[in-house]
N, C-alpha and C positions, 0 to 999 in steps of 0.2 A: 728207041730206048728213051724213056722219059727222063727229064732233068730232076735230080733230087731236090734242088732248091725250090722248084715249082711245087713239088709235093709238100715241102715243109710249109710253104706259104698258103696252102689251100685251106679254106675254112673247114672247121669240123663239121661233121654231118649233123644236120638239124634233126631235132626230135620230131616224132610224128605229131601232127596237129591234134590228134585226139589220143590220149593215153595218160599214164600215171605222171609224166613229167610236164604236163601242160601248165602248172601253176608255179614253176620254179622261178621264172622271171620276176613277177610281182613280189614274191617273198624276198628275193635278194635286194630289190630296190628299197623295201621297207626297212630291212636291217641296216643298210648303209645310211639311211636318214637318221635313225637313232644314234648311230655312231658319231655322226656330225654334231648332234646335240650334246653328247657327252664331251666331245673335244672342246666345244664352245664354252661349256660350264667350267671345265678345267682351266681353259685359257683365261677366263674372267677372274677366277679365284687366284690364279698366279699373278695377274696384273694387280689385283687389290693387295696381295701380300707384299708385292714389290713396292707399291706406293707407300704402304705403312712402314716398311723397313727404311724407306728414304726419308721419312719425316724427321727422325732425330738428327740425321745428317744435315738436313736443311736448317733446323733450329741451331745446331752447332755453328753452321756457317754464318747465320745471322749474328750470333753472339760474338764471333771472331771478327766481324766487320767485313766479311767477304761478300755479303749480300748486296743486291742492287737497291735502288730507291723503292721499287715496287715491293721487294721483300721486306723492307723496313716498314712500309705502310701495312703490309699483311700482319707483321708481328705486333704492331701497335694497336690494330683493331681486333686482336684476338684471333689471328689466323689459325691457331692450334685448337680452336673450339671455345675459347673464352670470350666474354663480352665486356669491354671496358676494362680489361686487366692489363693494359700496356703500361708504359712507363708513367708513373704518377709521382710527381714532385722529385724527380731525380733519384728515385729509390729510397726516399725518406718517409714513405707512407707507413701506416700501421699494418697490422698483420693481414688485413684484408685489402690493403692498397687503396683505401678510400679516404677522402678528405671530409671529415664530419663537420657540419655546420652547427655551431654552438652559440650560446649567448654568454657573455662575460660581464663581470663587474669589477671595479677597482677595489683593492684592499686599502682602506682609509685608516689614517692615524689621526684621531681627533678626541676631543673631550666628549664623553658620552654620558648623558643623564640616565640614571637607573631609576625606573619607575616600577612600583609594585601595584598590580591591578587586582581589584576585587569587586564583587557584586554587592550592592547596598540598596538601602531604602531611605527616602527622605522622611524626616520627622519634624514636628514643630518643636521649637525650643521651649515653648510654653503653651499649654492648652487647658482651657477652663470650661467646665460645664456650669453655666449660670443657673442657679436655683434660687427660688424666693427664700428669704430669711424670716418671713412672717406668713401666716396663713391669711387668705382673703380672696376677694373676687378681683380678677384681672380686668381692669377698666380699659387700658390702652396699651398697644404695642407700638413703640416709637422707633424701632430700628428697621432697616431694610436688609433682607436676607442677601448674603454674599457681598456686602459692602464693608469697607473698613470702618472701624469704630475707634474712638479714643478713650483712654482711661478716664472714668468719671462721667461719661455720657449716659443719660437716662435711657434705658432700653425699654422699660415698661412701667406702668403705674397701677398699683393695687389700690383699691378703695381705702382712702386714709381716714374716714370718719370714725371708725372704732378706735383707732389709735389716738385721734384727737380728743375723744371723750375721756380716755384713760389719762391723758395728759392733764386735762382740766381737773379731774378728780384728785390727782396727785398735787396739783397746785392748791386746791382748796384745803386739803389735809395739812399742807405745809402752813398755810395762813392760820389755821385753827391752832395748831400746836405751837406756832411761834407766839401767838397772843397769850396763851397760857404760860408759856415760858417767861414772857416779860412780866406777867402778873406775879408769878412766884419769885422772880428775881427781886421785885420791889418789896414783897413781903419779907423776904429773907433779909434785905437791907434794913428794914424797919425793926425786925425782931432782934437783929444783932445789936442795934442801939439800945433797945430796952434791956437786953441781957447785960450790957455794960453797966446799966443803972440798977441791976439786980431786981428788975421789975417783972421779968418772965423767967420761966424755967429754961434751962439749957436744952431740955429734950424737945421743946417746941421749935427751937431754932434749928436743931438737927433735922427734924421732920420736914421743915420747909426747905432746907437745903437739899434733902433727898428729892423732893418734888421738882425743884429747879433742875437737877441733873436728869431726872426722868423726862421732863419735857424737852430738854436740850437734845437727848437721844432721839425723841420722836421727830424733832425738826430735821435731824440728819437723815432719818429714814424717809421722811417726806421728800427731802431733796433728791435722794437716790431714786425714789419712785418717779419723780419728775424727769430725771435724766433718762430713766428706762423708757418712759412714755415718749420722750422726745426721740430716742433711738428707734423705737418701734415705728414712730411716725415717719422717720427718715427711711427706714427699711421698706416702707410702702412704695418708695421709688426704687426700682431695680436698676442698678448702675453697672457699667462695664468695669470689670476689675483690671483690665490691661488693654494695651493697644493690640489690635489684631483684626482678623476678618470674621464677621458674623456668619454663622452657618444657617441651617434651615430652622425655622421657627417650629418648636415642638408643641406649643399651646396657643390657642386663639383667645382673643379677648372675650370676656364674659364667663370664662370658666373659673371655678374655684380652684386655686392652686395651694399646694402645701409644701412645707419645707422638705418633706420626705419623698416627694415625687422623684422617681429614679431618672427620668429623662430630662428633667429640668425644663428651663425655658428655651435655651439656645446654647450652642457650643461656640466659643470664641477661640480662635487659633492664631498665635503669633508666628508669622512666617518670615519675618525679617529681623534678625538673621535666621537661616534655616540650619537644621542639624542633619547630617548625613551619617547614618550608621552603616558600616561595611565590615566585611570579614576578610582575613588573610590566613593562609596556612600557618600552622604553629612553627614551621621551620623558619619563618621570616621574623621571629621574635627578636633575635639578636640584631638584625638590621634595623628594625623599627626602634628598638631601645637605644641604639647608638645614634640614630637620627634625632630622636627626642633629646638626647644628652647634648647634641651639638647646638640645638636651638629650635626655632620654629620649623615645622615640617609642612611644606606646601602640599595641598590636596586639590585635585580637580575632579569635578563631576561632569559626566557625559551622559547623553541620552542612551536609552537601552540598546540601540544599535551601534553605539560607539562613534557616531559621525558628528554630533553637535556637542560642543562644550557649553554646559549650562551655567556653571559658576565655578569660582575658585575661592579657596579659603585656606585654613590651616588646621592641623590635627589638634584636637582639644583633649581627648581622653583615650588612654589605652586601658582596656578593661583589666581588672586585677586577677582574672582567672581565665583559663583556657576551657573552651567547651569540649568536654570529653567525648560527647557523641559525634561531633564533626571534626575534632582536632583542629579548630580554628581559633584565631584571635578576633575579638570584637573591638572595633575602634569607632570613635565619634569625631567628626569634623564639623566645624562651624564655618558657614559661608554667608557672606552678604547676599541678600535676595531682594534688592529693591525692585528689580524688574519682574519678580515673581516667576522666574524660570524654574524654580524648584517648588514642587507642591507636595504637601504631606502625603505619605504612603505611596509615592511614586517610586518605581524601580529605576535605578541608575547604575552606571558603571563608574566606579571611583578609582583613581590612580594617585599614588602618593610618591613624591620624590624623596628617596632615602639617601641618594649618593650621586655624585658626579665623578665618574671615572676619568682621570686625567690621562691624556696621551694614550688612549686605548687603540688597539688594532681591531678594526671593526670590518666584518664582512656580512653579506646576507646569510641568513640561516639556511637557505636552500642550497648553498654551496657546500655545506658540510655533509660528507658521506661517512657511513659507518661500515667498517669491515670486520673481519674476524678478529683482528689484532687490536685495532684502535680506529679513531676517527681520522679522516684525511680529506684533502681537497685536491682538485685538479687545477694547476696553474698553467697559463699560456704565456710563453715568451715572445720576443720579437720574431723568432723564426717560425711561429705558429705551430709549435710542437707541444703537446700536452705532457705535463710532468705531474706525477702523483707525489704529494707532500703530506706526511703525517702531521697532524696539528693537535693541540690541546685546547679544548674549549673551557675558558675560565668562567663565562657567564652568558646566559641567554636571556635577552629581554626583548619582547615583542617579536619582530621578524628579523632581528639582527643578533649576532653573537660576537662576543669579545674573545679573541684568540690570545691564549697565554703563551704558547710556544709553537713554532713552526713557520711563522710568517713575520716579515719585517716591515711591511707596508710598501705600497707602490706597485705590487704585483697585480696581475689580472687573474681572477679565479672564474672558473666555469660555473654558472648558476643554472644552466638548462642544457640538456642534451648529454649529461654525464653517462647515461646508460649505454651510449654507443662509443664512448671514448675509451682508448686503451693507452697505458703509459708509453710514451714515445711516439704516439700516433699524431699525424697532422690534422689540424683543425682549421676551420674557417670561422673566426669570430664574427658573429652577426648580431643584429638587433641594434638598439640605440646606443648601447654601451660599448660595442665592438668597433674596431676600425674598419672591418670589412662587411658592413651591413648588407651589401648586395652581392656577396660572394656566391659563386655557383654552387648548386646543391651537390651532395655527394654523388659521384658516378656520372656527372653531367659535364659536358664540355662547355666552353665559354659561349657557344652559340645555342646551347640548349639541347643538342643531340648527345646521346649517351655514347661516349667513346668513339666518336666518328669525327676526327679532325681532318684538316687538309694534309696533303702529302708534304712531309718534311716538318710538320708541327708535332708538339708533344701530345701525350695521351689526354684522357679526360680530366686528370687531376691537375694539369698545368693550366690554370686559369690565367687568361691574358689580362694585362692592365686595361682598365676601362670596361671590363665585363661586369663589374659591380654596378656601374651606372646604368646598365641596360636591363637590370632586373629589379623588381620591387624589393623593399626591405623585408628581411625575414624576421621571424619572431623568436628565433633561437632554436627551433626544432628543425631537424633535417627535412628537406623538402622531399616529398614523395615523388618517386619517378614513375612516369606512366608506363614504363616497360617492365617494372619489377626489378628485383635485385639481380646483380650480375650472376650468370650461371657458369662462366668459364673459369679457368685457372687464375689465381691471384698473382700479384706482382712478386710475391715471396717465392713462388715455385716456378716462375717463368723467366727465361733470360731477358735482360733488359735490352731494348733496341739501342743501337749505337747512335 
């Protein structure tokens, strides 16, 4: 009798080696392999889900102070996916958690001269085209082109002989008429004596008296002809009518010149003093009129590029009408020009001092920003936090503006880098005017690495003392980071590290 347990433990009968069930073993092994792959994928997905569900708990534990030093370092270096978004300035950063490097300038309270600038041209105070006053042949030219001449200097000589002949003729006619006058005067005296004795008729006395008057008139005419001949003889010498600079000679010696020649002989220009004509917008009429009413108005002339001052003088004339085509005022200034810095027809830049604003609040014009409501500036306090202040611009002159309302003087205003500044954001004043000229660039730690400090130190925004001395001065613009902008969450949406 066989044991039942033995039968239960006996292996099942094997299938024939050749038949329909010969492939059942390999198929079963292949199906079990695919099953293991499915189980592995499910296990990996479950592990990933578990890790993601644990991340908020880990952040909460860091915020509550229960994390270790390694967890603090992980949060400061962007352990949740951010780069350089750890603690920045104790939570006082801007909306992006960055410290923006800017350039600042002081708000000054001082006396500010108000200058009005305009384009102008130099003109001669007096300019004369020298023409001959008599016709004749030009014998000599006695001046040197481009050289100064004095009033009365002989510039050229016309052939004087025809004028000398006319003078001699007038002198001969005078001598003839004067002799006849004397003869008739003697006859008149003699006939008057005979008339007193009733020896001659009164009509003869009257006729002789008429002849005396006639020859007396002839003598005066002869004297006038002599004076005219002398004048023509003097005109044969062409003289300088004023002090000035001789221009280019228009006629050479040997030519016949006439009084009607359009070009004349030479042009003489008086350049000391010089006149500067310039224009200003008609809106400045009130300021110019008030300046003239107070007294002399200083005017300066600069070269065309505005870099070299050529001369200084005073305003002489305000034109009596406005140019309707250009809506401008025309003004004339007189300036000493002993060194010949001003030359006729040269273009210059003229500026006129119309007022000195006392105790004005002055800032650079680039500091003023314009928003939808009004103009404003960004100020920086001792805590290096940017504040937006609305201001009223009273006057703009050159590259500075006068503030009417909004500033008191003594503040620091941002003049470069405003496009990256937000109200309440932290800034690092840089440049020559800022206290932190070598501050670290935005998003960079004191050692130059973005958001990677040592364990236990602050984030990238906590620049250490002495870091400014290790970096070259900045120009007011935020330094470009070699790694690009931060890509992780900012300090505003990430719990701060303890």
